[in-house]
C-alpha positions in Angstrom: 22.1 0.2 12.5 20.7 3.3 10.9 22.0 5.0 7.8 21.6 8.7 7.1 18.4 8.1 5.2 16.9 6.3 8.2 18.1 9.1 10.5 16.4 11.8 8.2 13.2 9.8 8.2 13.3 9.4 12.0 13.8 13.2 12.3 10.8 13.9 10.1 8.6 11.5 12.0 9.5 13.0 15.4 7.5 16.0 16.5 10.5 17.7 18.2 12.9 17.1 15.4 10.8 17.4 12.2 11.8 21.1 11.6 15.5 20.3 11.4 17.4 21.6 8.4 19.0 18.4 7.2 21.9 18.3 4.8 23.2 15.0 3.3 27.0 14.9 2.8 27.8 11.9 0.7 30.2 10.4 -1.8 27.2 9.2 -3.8 25.7 12.0 -6.0 24.0 10.3 -8.9 20.5 11.4 -9.8 19.0 8.4 -7.9 21.1 9.3 -4.8 19.8 12.9 -4.9 16.2 11.7 -5.3 16.6 9.2 -2.4 18.0 12.0 -0.2 15.0 14.3 -1.1 12.5 11.5 -0.4 14.2 10.8 3.0 13.7 14.4 4.1 17.0 16.1 3.4 16.7 19.8 2.3 20.1 19.7 0.6 22.6 17.2 -0.7 26.3 17.9 -1.1 28.8 15.6 -2.7 32.1 14.9 -1.0 34.4 16.7 -0.9 32.3 19.9 -0.6 33.7 23.2 -1.7 33.8 26.2 0.6 31.2 27.8 -1.7 28.9 24.9 -1.3 29.1 25.0 2.4 28.6 28.8 2.4 25.5 28.3 0.2 24.0 25.7 2.5 24.6 28.0 5.5 23.0 30.9 3.7 20.0 28.6 2.8 19.7 27.6 6.5 19.9 31.2 7.7 17.1 32.3 5.3 14.9 29.2 6.0 11.5 29.4 7.5 11.6 29.6 11.3 10.3 26.6 13.2 6.7 26.8 14.2 7.2 26.3 17.9 9.9 27.7 20.1 12.0 25.1 22.1 10.3 24.1 25.3 11.6 23.0 28.7 10.0 19.6 28.3 11.0 17.8 25.1 9.9 14.3 24.1 13.5 13.4 23.4 16.9 14.4 24.7 18.5 16.9 22.3 22.1 18.1 22.2 22.7 21.7 23.0 22.7 22.6 19.3 20.0 24.5 17.4 18.3 22.3 14.9 16.3 25.1 13.3 16.0 28.8 13.5 13.4 29.9 16.0 11.6 33.2 15.6 11.2 35.7 18.4 
């Protein structure tokens, strides 16, 4: 099976998913854990249990993040759920 780090690396390696804004939510929050999350491709790391303020900050960070380079297309190389992975311009 895959852990969250594997999933993040897979997203970053996939052309259709590489622009996803990834947030790690983990019970492990030592400096090595934060570094490992960064190296895997997560933009943010939140320790469990997250506070409302932490969640609000991550949402604000996402809302102000750089838009994806390409808008979603009708033909995608992988099936994606009907959920936006990144903010598209236009």
